[in-house]
Backbone as CSV, one residue per row, in Angstrom:
resi,resn,N_x,N_y,N_z,CA_x,CA_y,CA_z,C_x,C_y,C_z
1,MET,3.333,-24.497,40.945,3.517,-24.337,39.505,4.984,-23.980,39.233
2,THR,5.588,-24.667,38.300,7.001,-24.466,38.012,7.218,-23.198,37.192
3,PRO,8.453,-22.679,37.195,8.762,-21.504,36.364,8.478,-21.743,34.881
4,VAL,8.722,-22.967,34.411,8.473,-23.285,33.002,6.986,-23.188,32.695
5,GLU,6.156,-23.693,33.609,4.709,-23.632,33.419,4.213,-22.187,33.427
6,LEU,4.775,-21.375,34.323,4.402,-19.964,34.364,4.773,-19.251,33.064
7,MET,5.942,-19.591,32.549,6.381,-18.989,31.296,5.441,-19.382,30.154
8,ASP,5.013,-20.665,30.141,4.095,-21.128,29.101,2.763,-20.376,29.172
9,ILE,2.290,-20.115,30.401,1.025,-19.387,30.574,1.168,-17.958,30.073
10,ARG,2.285,-17.304,30.411,2.512,-15.931,29.960,2.578,-15.864,28.435
11,THR,3.255,-16.854,27.836,3.362,-16.888,26.379,1.997,-17.056,25.739
12,THR,1.177,-17.935,26.320,-0.175,-18.167,25.796,-1.021,-16.910,25.903
13,LEU,-0.956,-16.239,27.078,-1.730,-15.014,27.264,-1.285,-13.923,26.304
14,SER,0.029,-13.863,26.052,0.555,-12.866,25.129,0.009,-13.098,23.728
15,LYS,-0.063,-14.375,23.325,-0.588,-14.698,22.000,-2.076,-14.374,21.915
16,VAL,-2.810,-14.631,23.001,-4.236,-14.321,23.036,-4.456,-12.821,22.913
17,ASP,-3.654,-12.038,23.654,-3.763,-10.574,23.588,-3.457,-10.067,22.182
18,GLU,-2.450,-10.663,21.536,-2.069,-10.249,20.187,-3.199,-10.553,19.203
19,ARG,-3.804,-11.745,19.319,-4.910,-12.099,18.433,-6.113,-11.191,18.655
20,THR,-6.392,-10.892,19.940,-7.522,-10.015,20.257,-7.324,-8.643,19.651
21,LEU,-6.104,-8.107,19.774,-5.798,-6.797,19.200,-5.941,-6.821,17.685
22,HIS,-5.456,-7.904,17.072,-5.539,-8.002,15.619,-6.987,-8.070,15.152
23,TYR,-7.819,-8.846,15.861,-9.233,-8.939,15.497,-9.926,-7.581,15.655
24,ALA,-9.526,-6.839,16.687,-10.095,-5.508,16.885,-9.713,-4.586,15.732
25,GLU,-8.454,-4.666,15.300,-7.995,-3.859,14.171,-8.720,-4.262,12.887
26,ALA,-8.938,-5.567,12.720,-9.646,-6.060,11.534,-11.079,-5.530,11.519
27,GLY,-11.749,-5.562,12.681,-13.112,-5.050,12.764,-13.180,-3.575,12.457
28,ARG,-12.213,-2.821,12.954,-12.171,-1.387,12.683,-11.956,-1.135,11.191
29,ALA,-11.092,-1.943,10.579,-10.830,-1.782,9.150,-12.101,-2.000,8.339
30,MET,-12.844,-3.043,8.682,-14.083,-3.327,7.955,-15.090,-2.191,8.138
31,GLN,-15.168,-1.670,9.344,-16.104,-0.583,9.617,-15.736,0.671,8.838
32,GLU,-14.454,1.011,8.831,-14.001,2.225,8.160,-14.154,2.129,6.642
33,MET,-13.956,0.916,6.098,-13.944,0.751,4.651,-15.319,0.476,4.066
34,SER,-16.293,0.160,4.907,-17.608,-0.234,4.393,-18.264,0.878,3.573
35,HIS,-18.115,2.133,4.017,-18.726,3.248,3.297,-18.097,3.411,1.922
36,SER,-16.765,3.283,1.863,-16.061,3.412,0.592,-16.481,2.316,-0.379
37,ILE,-16.582,1.091,0.121,-16.971,-0.033,-0.731,-18.403,0.143,-1.228
38,ARG,-19.282,0.624,-0.375,-20.665,0.859,-0.775,-20.727,1.899,-1.895
39,ASN,-19.924,2.954,-1.789,-19.904,3.980,-2.832,-19.434,3.407,-4.169
40,ILE,-18.386,2.584,-4.110,-17.872,1.969,-5.343,-18.924,1.058,-5.964
41,LEU,-19.609,0.283,-5.123,-20.655,-0.615,-5.624,-21.785,0.177,-6.287
42,GLN,-22.136,1.325,-5.716,-23.181,2.154,-6.307,-22.760,2.663,-7.686
43,ILE,-21.484,3.053,-7.803,-20.977,3.525,-9.102,-21.011,2.383,-10.117
44,ILE,-20.566,1.197,-9.691,-20.566,0.030,-10.579,-21.992,-0.310,-11.015
45,GLY,-22.919,-0.294,-10.048,-24.307,-0.597,-10.369,-24.902,0.390,-11.349
46,GLY,-24.627,1.672,-11.132,-25.150,2.706,-12.028,-24.579,2.573,-13.431
47,ALA,-23.271,2.330,-13.530,-22.632,2.184,-14.842,-23.164,0.947,-15.563
48,ALA,-23.366,-0.142,-14.818,-23.877,-1.376,-15.424,-25.292,-1.168,-15.971
49,GLU,-26.113,-0.427,-15.252,-27.475,-0.155,-15.723,-27.466,0.664,-17.014
50,VAL,-26.608,1.665,-17.060,-26.514,2.492,-18.270,-26.021,1.657,-19.448
51,ILE,-25.033,0.806,-19.209,-24.509,-0.055,-20.270,-25.592,-1.005,-20.778
52,ASP,-26.348,-1.587,-19.847,-27.421,-2.507,-20.230,-28.464,-1.793,-21.100
53,TYR,-28.871,-0.606,-20.680,-29.853,0.161,-21.444,-29.293,0.552,-22.814
54,SER,-28.035,0.992,-22.822,-27.427,1.473,-24.058,-27.222,0.338,-25.062
55,LEU,-26.941,-0.849,-24.572,-26.792,-1.996,-25.473,-28.114,-2.307,-26.171
56,HIS,-29.198,-2.259,-25.396,-30.509,-2.506,-25.991,-30.885,-1.395,-26.980
57,ALA,-30.484,-0.168,-26.665,-30.792,0.966,-27.541,-29.761,1.143,-28.655
58,LYS,-28.752,0.267,-28.651,-27.663,0.317,-29.634,-26.961,1.679,-29.636
59,GLN,-26.801,2.247,-28.456,-26.077,3.518,-28.295,-24.655,3.202,-27.810
60,MET,-23.822,2.791,-28.748,-22.509,2.271,-28.404,-21.574,3.346,-27.846
61,ASP,-21.831,4.607,-28.173,-20.999,5.669,-27.617,-21.162,5.745,-26.095
62,LYS,-22.396,5.552,-25.611,-22.638,5.562,-24.169,-22.058,4.318,-23.512
63,VAL,-22.121,3.188,-24.233,-21.519,1.946,-23.711,-20.024,2.140,-23.512
64,GLU,-19.367,2.702,-24.521,-17.920,2.919,-24.444,-17.563,3.866,-23.300
65,LYS,-18.348,4.927,-23.143,-18.082,5.896,-22.078,-18.249,5.270,-20.702
66,CYS,-19.320,4.521,-20.511,-19.599,3.931,-19.193,-18.700,2.738,-18.902
67,TRP,-18.188,2.110,-19.975,-17.303,0.965,-19.744,-16.033,1.405,-19.008
68,GLY,-15.527,2.579,-19.342,-14.345,3.078,-18.631,-14.619,3.282,-17.159
69,ILE,-15.805,3.820,-16.837,-16.187,4.019,-15.430,-16.327,2.675,-14.723
70,LEU,-16.984,1.726,-15.390,-17.180,0.396,-14.810,-15.849,-0.303,-14.572
71,SER,-14.987,-0.275,-15.578,-13.693,-0.961,-15.483,-12.840,-0.392,-14.349
72,LEU,-12.775,0.943,-14.262,-11.989,1.586,-13.208,-12.487,1.179,-11.827
73,ASN,-13.793,1.207,-11.636,-14.323,0.958,-10.305,-14.331,-0.520,-9.929
74,VAL,-14.364,-1.396,-10.905,-14.160,-2.820,-10.609,-12.743,-3.035,-10.091
75,LYS,-11.761,-2.377,-10.719,-10.373,-2.478,-10.253,-10.237,-1.878,-8.855
76,ARG,-10.914,-0.749,-8.617,-10.883,-0.133,-7.284,-11.468,-1.077,-6.236
77,LEU,-12.599,-1.682,-6.571,-13.246,-2.595,-5.636,-12.349,-3.785,-5.335
78,LYS,-11.748,-4.340,-6.378,-10.841,-5.477,-6.199,-9.678,-5.106,-5.277
79,LYS,-9.088,-3.924,-5.507,-7.958,-3.479,-4.688,-8.374,-3.284,-3.240
80,ASN,-9.524,-2.668,-3.007,-10.015,-2.456,-1.649,-10.216,-3.778,-0.919
81,LEU,-10.877,-4.717,-1.578,-11.177,-6.005,-0.939,-9.912,-6.806,-0.680
82,LEU,-8.987,-6.805,-1.640,-7.736,-7.540,-1.442,-6.922,-6.947,-0.305
83,ASP,-6.896,-5.620,-0.198,-6.165,-4.976,0.896,-6.793,-5.318,2.248
84,ILE,-8.122,-5.318,2.314,-8.806,-5.658,3.566,-8.501,-7.094,3.961
85,ILE,-8.606,-8.014,2.998,-8.312,-9.427,3.280,-6.878,-9.584,3.748
86,ASP,-5.971,-8.915,3.034,-4.543,-9.009,3.366,-4.266,-8.460,4.758
87,PHE,-4.839,-7.311,5.064,-4.605,-6.668,6.357,-5.167,-7.493,7.502
88,THR,-6.377,-8.022,7.329,-7.029,-8.745,8.426,-6.465,-10.143,8.606
89,LYS,-6.014,-10.757,7.503,-5.483,-12.117,7.604,-4.042,-12.126,8.091
90,LYS,-3.327,-11.053,7.889,-1.941,-10.914,8.322,-1.075,-12.036,7.735
91,GLN,-0.737,-11.886,6.491,-0.027,-12.903,5.736,1.356,-13.184,6.319
92,SER,1.791,-14.438,6.180,3.145,-14.813,6.586,4.123,-14.417,5.479
93,LEU,5.399,-14.401,5.808,6.434,-13.989,4.858,7.087,-15.191,4.196
94,ASP,7.458,-15.010,2.952,8.214,-16.016,2.204,9.473,-15.330,1.697
95,LYS,10.514,-15.340,2.533,11.701,-14.542,2.262,12.702,-15.260,1.366
96,CYS,13.414,-14.453,0.601,14.537,-14.930,-0.189,15.435,-13.730,-0.473
97,GLU,16.660,-13.990,-0.907,17.557,-12.888,-1.236,17.164,-12.299,-2.584
98,CYS,16.985,-10.983,-2.619,16.451,-10.324,-3.811,17.228,-9.058,-4.139
99,ASP,17.128,-8.683,-5.393,17.567,-7.365,-5.846,16.371,-6.430,-5.670
100,VAL,16.416,-5.567,-4.659,15.278,-4.707,-4.339,14.931,-3.807,-5.514
101,ASN,15.928,-3.220,-6.151,15.675,-2.319,-7.271,14.890,-3.020,-8.380
102,GLN,15.258,-4.254,-8.647,14.573,-5.025,-9.686,13.127,-5.312,-9.300
103,GLU,12.903,-5.634,-8.032,11.542,-5.916,-7.567,10.657,-4.667,-7.653
104,LEU,11.241,-3.516,-7.384,10.452,-2.284,-7.436,10.105,-1.889,-8.871
105,GLU,10.928,-2.283,-9.814,10.597,-2.069,-11.226,9.296,-2.788,-11.571
106,LEU,9.106,-3.973,-10.998,7.874,-4.726,-11.234,6.669,-3.991,-10.650
107,ALA,6.860,-3.371,-9.481,5.772,-2.615,-8.856,5.359,-1.452,-9.748
108,ILE,6.329,-0.773,-10.342,6.034,0.354,-11.224,5.279,-0.121,-12.467
109,SER,5.685,-1.261,-13.010,5.051,-1.760,-14.241,3.577,-2.089,-14.030
110,SER,3.182,-2.360,-12.784,1.780,-2.696,-12.505,0.885,-1.455,-12.493
111,LEU,1.458,-0.274,-12.668,0.678,0.973,-12.647,0.245,1.421,-14.045
112,ASP,0.592,0.647,-15.064,0.328,1.086,-16.437,-1.138,1.401,-16.684
113,TRP,-2.039,0.612,-16.111,-3.465,0.801,-16.386,-3.987,2.146,-15.872
114,ILE,-3.333,2.685,-14.827,-3.808,3.937,-14.233,-3.586,5.111,-15.174
115,GLU,-2.564,5.027,-16.036,-2.249,6.131,-16.943,-3.386,6.412,-17.927
116,VAL,-4.303,5.455,-18.071,-5.475,5.688,-18.923,-6.398,6.720,-18.289
117,TYR,-6.405,6.782,-16.940,-7.344,7.624,-16.213,-6.713,8.878,-15.619
118,LYS,-5.397,8.864,-15.453,-4.747,10.021,-14.837,-3.325,10.148,-15.364
119,LYS,-2.927,11.373,-15.663,-1.584,11.628,-16.163,-0.676,12.044,-15.004
120,PHE,0.457,11.388,-14.907,1.435,11.722,-13.879,2.793,11.210,-14.350
121,THR,3.824,11.682,-13.702,5.188,11.265,-14.034,5.835,10.597,-12.821
122,ILE,6.476,9.467,-13.061,7.240,8.802,-12.006,8.719,8.852,-12.359
123,GLN,9.502,9.423,-11.481,10.953,9.442,-11.635,11.562,8.439,-10.656
124,VAL,12.520,7.663,-11.121,13.141,6.652,-10.257,14.625,6.949,-10.097
125,GLN,15.137,6.581,-8.949,16.563,6.723,-8.667,16.982,5.520,-7.820
126,TRP,17.678,4.579,-8.444,18.081,3.364,-7.746,19.498,3.507,-7.196
127,ASP,19.685,3.083,-5.971,21.020,3.061,-5.357,21.726,1.780,-5.801
128,SER,22.710,1.929,-6.662,23.413,0.768,-7.213,24.267,0.048,-6.171
129,ASP,24.537,0.700,-5.036,25.330,0.073,-3.980,24.507,-0.842,-3.076
130,LEU,23.180,-0.802,-3.228,22.315,-1.623,-2.378,22.542,-3.094,-2.693
131,PRO,22.985,-3.896,-1.699,23.232,-5.324,-1.956,21.921,-6.104,-2.011
132,GLN,22.030,-7.356,-2.424,20.856,-8.213,-2.334,20.529,-8.444,-0.859
133,VAL,19.244,-8.377,-0.544,18.820,-8.507,0.853,17.706,-9.541,0.957
134,GLU,17.547,-10.053,2.156,16.531,-11.065,2.395,15.205,-10.395,2.737
135,ILE,14.262,-10.502,1.824,12.923,-9.945,2.001,11.917,-10.907,1.384
136,ASP,10.656,-10.631,1.611,9.598,-11.282,0.845,9.319,-10.349,-0.337
137,PRO,9.758,-10.684,-1.536,9.655,-9.744,-2.661,8.215,-9.369,-2.998
138,GLU,7.299,-10.319,-2.893,5.901,-10.019,-3.203,5.316,-9.024,-2.213
139,ARG,5.665,-9.195,-0.908,5.127,-8.306,0.119,5.733,-6.907,0.019
140,ILE,7.039,-6.839,-0.212,7.692,-5.534,-0.364,7.191,-4.839,-1.628
141,GLY,6.916,-5.616,-2.667,6.324,-5.044,-3.870,4.952,-4.450,-3.590
142,LEU,4.139,-5.175,-2.800,2.807,-4.673,-2.436,2.917,-3.431,-1.562
143,MET,3.850,-3.446,-0.623,4.068,-2.277,0.231,4.380,-1.047,-0.615
144,THR,5.306,-1.202,-1.562,5.710,-0.083,-2.412,4.577,0.344,-3.330
145,LEU,3.836,-0.618,-3.864,2.693,-0.297,-4.720,1.682,0.556,-3.971
146,ASN,1.407,0.211,-2.715,0.446,0.999,-1.932,0.961,2.410,-1.654
147,LEU,2.256,2.550,-1.428,2.830,3.888,-1.254,2.680,4.705,-2.536
148,LEU,2.906,4.068,-3.682,2.795,4.764,-4.963,1.348,5.145,-5.274
149,LEU,0.412,4.228,-5.029,-0.994,4.519,-5.293,-1.478,5.683,-4.431
150,HIS,-1.033,5.703,-3.185,-1.404,6.809,-2.308,-0.849,8.124,-2.849
151,ALA,0.396,8.089,-3.327,1.013,9.299,-3.881,0.275,9.760,-5.135
152,ILE,-0.136,8.820,-5.973,-0.860,9.164,-7.197,-2.157,9.892,-6.853
153,ASP,-2.822,9.460,-5.791,-4.058,10.125,-5.373,-3.806,11.536,-4.860
154,GLN,-2.605,11.820,-4.391,-2.325,13.140,-3.817,-2.014,14.188,-4.875
155,VAL,-1.438,13.769,-6.016,-0.963,14.750,-6.997,-2.099,15.189,-7.911
156,SER,-1.897,16.316,-8.573,-2.904,16.858,-9.482,-2.898,16.088,-10.794
157,ASP,-3.951,16.302,-11.585,-4.066,15.613,-12.873,-3.175,16.223,-13.941
158,ASN,-2.658,17.403,-13.710,-1.924,18.105,-14.759,-0.410,17.995,-14.625
159,ASP,0.110,18.219,-13.425,1.568,18.246,-13.259,2.015,17.354,-12.106
160,GLY,1.357,16.215,-11.944,1.705,15.296,-10.855,3.077,14.677,-11.054
161,LEU,3.909,14.785,-10.039,5.259,14.223,-10.088,5.477,13.350,-8.855
162,ILE,5.872,12.111,-9.097,6.154,11.160,-8.022,7.576,10.654,-8.199
163,GLN,8.317,10.626,-7.120,9.695,10.139,-7.157,9.808,8.890,-6.285
164,LEU,10.419,7.864,-6.855,10.670,6.614,-6.130,12.168,6.356,-6.148
165,ARG,12.741,6.213,-4.970,14.186,5.960,-4.920,14.534,4.989,-3.801
166,THR,15.645,4.324,-3.965,16.189,3.463,-2.918,17.477,4.077,-2.393
167,GLN,17.790,3.777,-1.160,19.004,4.324,-0.539,19.585,3.289,0.410
168,TYR,20.851,2.990,0.228,21.559,2.055,1.110,22.277,2.847,2.186
169,CYS,21.896,2.622,3.437,22.518,3.305,4.579,23.476,2.318,5.237
170,ARG,24.700,2.323,4.767,25.667,1.303,5.180,25.935,1.342,6.685
171,GLN,26.131,2.531,7.237,26.477,2.624,8.660,25.351,2.142,9.565
172,GLN,24.121,2.421,9.168,22.966,1.977,9.964,22.539,0.552,9.605
173,ASN,23.182,-0.023,8.583,22.836,-1.361,8.114,21.346,-1.444,7.743
174,GLN,20.899,-0.422,7.019,19.499,-0.337,6.612,19.430,0.063,5.140
175,PHE,18.266,-0.137,4.562,17.995,0.456,3.263,16.630,1.126,3.317
176,LYS,16.460,2.116,2.446,15.226,2.890,2.440,14.558,2.825,1.067
177,ILE,13.241,2.800,1.097,12.430,2.943,-0.105,11.625,4.224,0.091
178,CYS,11.896,5.223,-0.715,11.321,6.558,-0.513,10.367,6.913,-1.656
179,VAL,9.180,7.346,-1.297,8.182,7.783,-2.275,7.805,9.233,-1.950
180,THR,8.083,10.133,-2.884,7.796,11.556,-2.714,6.781,11.998,-3.749
181,ASP,5.825,12.815,-3.346,4.882,13.376,-4.310,4.821,14.891,-4.138
182,ASN,4.425,15.572,-5.193,4.345,17.034,-5.156,2.899,17.504,-4.985
183,GLY,2.093,16.685,-4.340,0.709,17.049,-4.100,0.547,17.989,-2.924
184,ARG,-0.703,18.283,-2.611,-0.996,19.167,-1.486,-0.467,18.563,-0.192
185,THR,0.136,19.370,0.655,0.678,18.883,1.928,-0.424,18.236,2.763
186,TYR,-0.111,17.100,3.350,-1.100,16.375,4.144,-1.676,17.263,5.235
187,SER,-2.971,17.220,5.374,-3.633,17.971,6.440,-3.318,17.319,7.787
188,PRO,-3.440,18.065,8.892,-3.236,17.462,10.222,-4.138,16.253,10.455
189,ASP,-5.362,16.297,9.919,-6.286,15.174,10.089,-5.765,13.931,9.377
190,LEU,-5.263,14.094,8.146,-4.729,12.955,7.409,-3.464,12.433,8.058
191,GLN,-2.615,13.327,8.548,-1.400,12.883,9.232,-1.739,12.008,10.435
192,ARG,-2.780,12.386,11.145,-3.150,11.672,12.359,-3.655,10.253,12.066
193,LYS,-4.395,10.097,10.971,-5.029,8.805,10.723,-4.401,8.037,9.556
194,LEU,-3.287,8.532,9.019,-2.689,7.957,7.817,-2.369,6.479,7.955
195,PHE,-1.827,6.077,9.105,-1.352,4.708,9.267,-2.412,3.762,9.836
196,GLY,-3.657,4.211,9.830,-4.763,3.353,10.237,-5.811,3.310,9.150
197,PRO,-6.745,2.370,9.205,-7.832,2.330,8.209,-8.655,3.606,8.286
198,HIS,-8.942,4.209,7.139,-9.693,5.457,7.158,-10.343,5.705,5.798
199,GLU,-11.309,6.571,5.771,-11.916,7.033,4.530,-11.033,8.136,3.950
200,ALA,-10.441,7.871,2.799,-9.539,8.845,2.192,-10.342,9.828,1.348
201,SER,-10.198,11.119,1.636,-10.987,12.140,0.935,-10.613,12.222,-0.543
202,GLN,-9.354,11.915,-0.880,-8.913,11.997,-2.268,-8.742,10.615,-2.890
203,GLN,-9.350,9.617,-2.276,-9.166,8.245,-2.726,-9.749,8.036,-4.119
204,ARG,-8.930,7.522,-4.995,-9.381,7.136,-6.320,-8.754,5.808,-6.727
205,PHE,-7.450,5.707,-6.544,-6.748,4.479,-6.922,-6.275,3.691,-5.701
206,SER,-5.985,4.365,-4.619,-5.553,3.675,-3.402,-6.779,3.308,-2.574
207,SER,-6.552,2.435,-1.613,-7.612,2.106,-0.657,-7.305,2.825,0.651
208,GLY,-8.312,3.053,1.449,-8.099,3.736,2.721,-7.337,2.902,3.727
209,ILE,-7.004,1.686,3.328,-6.255,0.810,4.239,-4.852,0.521,3.693
210,GLY,-4.534,1.119,2.534,-3.281,0.804,1.863,-2.033,1.138,2.657
211,ILE,-2.001,2.310,3.297,-0.813,2.697,4.062,-0.720,1.887,5.354
212,ALA,-1.855,1.589,5.964,-1.849,0.723,7.153,-1.288,-0.649,6.803
213,LEU,-1.674,-1.180,5.644,-1.153,-2.474,5.195,0.341,-2.375,4.895
214,ALA,0.754,-1.271,4.262,2.181,-1.070,3.984,2.988,-1.039,5.276
215,GLN,2.464,-0.361,6.297,3.151,-0.318,7.589,3.216,-1.700,8.218
216,GLN,2.140,-2.466,8.083,2.126,-3.824,8.618,3.213,-4.680,7.960
217,ILE,3.363,-4.542,6.652,4.397,-5.290,5.930,5.789,-4.843,6.377
218,ALA,5.977,-3.542,6.573,7.270,-3.037,7.061,7.579,-3.600,8.443
219,PHE,6.582,-3.616,9.341,6.775,-4.179,10.675,7.179,-5.656,10.595
220,GLN,6.548,-6.395,9.666,6.878,-7.815,9.514,8.333,-8.005,9.109
221,HIS,8.890,-7.025,8.424,10.301,-7.086,8.025,11.211,-6.390,9.040
222,GLU,10.672,-6.146,10.244,11.419,-5.485,11.331,11.796,-4.060,10.959
223,GLY,10.970,-3.426,10.153,11.213,-2.041,9.768,10.019,-1.168,10.106
224,ARG,9.915,-0.041,9.426,8.830,0.907,9.694,8.708,1.870,8.520
225,ILE,7.587,2.580,8.471,7.381,3.633,7.479,7.204,4.950,8.214
226,GLU,7.895,5.969,7.753,7.815,7.287,8.378,7.306,8.315,7.364
227,LEU,6.622,9.319,7.872,6.106,10.415,7.056,6.903,11.676,7.339
228,SER,7.311,12.345,6.264,7.978,13.650,6.377,7.273,14.625,5.456
229,LEU,7.153,15.878,5.903,6.474,16.904,5.125,7.415,18.066,4.849
230,ALA,7.323,18.585,3.643,8.047,19.804,3.268,7.134,20.596,2.354
231,GLU,7.458,21.855,2.158,6.611,22.686,1.303,6.584,22.128,-0.115
232,GLY,5.415,21.775,-0.577,5.270,21.241,-1.922,5.671,19.802,-2.086
233,ALA,5.837,19.079,-0.985,6.252,17.673,-1.100,5.822,16.875,0.127
234,ASN,5.379,15.649,-0.125,5.092,14.684,0.933,6.009,13.486,0.717
235,LEU,6.621,13.006,1.773,7.580,11.910,1.657,7.216,10.783,2.612
236,LEU,7.018,9.590,2.049,6.826,8.373,2.833,8.053,7.502,2.633
237,THR,8.703,7.126,3.742,9.953,6.377,3.682,9.830,5.077,4.443
238,ALA,10.044,3.973,3.735,10.129,2.661,4.384,11.581,2.418,4.755
239,ILE,11.831,2.188,6.043,13.188,1.957,6.544,13.265,0.507,6.995
240,LEU,14.133,-0.275,6.340,14.173,-1.725,6.545,15.602,-2.190,6.807
241,PRO,15.771,-3.236,7.619,17.118,-3.740,7.902,17.681,-4.518,6.715
242,VAL,18.989,-4.461,6.557,19.675,-5.242,5.531,20.093,-6.559,6.168
243,LYS,19.564,-7.659,5.641,19.884,-8.969,6.188,20.237,-9.942,5.071
244,THR,21.001,-10.966,5.438,21.367,-12.018,4.497,20.388,-13.172,4.646
245,SER,20.542,-14.188,3.808,19.662,-15.357,3.879,19.863,-16.135,5.177
246,GLN,20.987,-15.902,5.874,21.220,-16.547,7.165,20.549,-15.783,8.303
247,ASN,19.719,-14.772,7.911,18.966,-13.992,8.873,19.861,-13.226,9.839
248,GLN,21.028,-12.814,9.333,21.944,-12.013,10.132,22.229,-10.722,9.383
249,SER,22.379,-9.641,10.113,22.673,-8.357,9.476,24.047,-8.406,8.829
250,LEU,24.174,-7.740,7.668,25.462,-7.641,7.034,26.407,-6.828,7.910
251,SER,27.625,-7.232,7.933,28.606,-6.493,8.727,28.896,-5.175,8.075
252,VAL,29.127,-4.159,8.916,29.394,-2.812,8.413,30.843,-2.717,7.979
């Protein structure tokens, strides 16, 4: 057997191992999320029954009250299922040169519906020195959205504060997307399982697979997400390389 043939066999085995690992992760995700999805379905079913009864009884006040519960949980179910599909299918990237700050503004605008159910404040700080970089804008938007949804679940209903900022690290040829919340400090249990599929104890708007999906998207961009803890603050930071459309790092 020639060296070229041996190399082809090793490459094939490597791809098989990667697919096997991915399928195992997908199976674990489905197992972990099944309980959460079942709970959401039960809430939807209960709200739908009350609405059906109230419509027949012409009790429109109960219809209006239950419609909010139904609408919220339909959105939750949709988000959970889309995250599971996205995580298990492992989407390919469609990169182009983008203004990251502008793309993140779009991610923030998609949170408007949540303000009906929970009050919180988002403060933004954009690094104006950050150049246009080659990313998949839709995927980076989804990554940031999942970080924000997770932060929203951590903060209280009364004085929740979330900070979103970008930072250009010229010397390291990287940029950062930082999401900070003033919620309760992550427990050791949550820290341990944060980047994998899990049942989130405070889950309301995020899915238990959202941070795992965000990390997957960061890895696809040759970056990573890190967790930092401080008193009264949790910080999730996506650290990504700065690249041009020629797929080369910008010179320092």
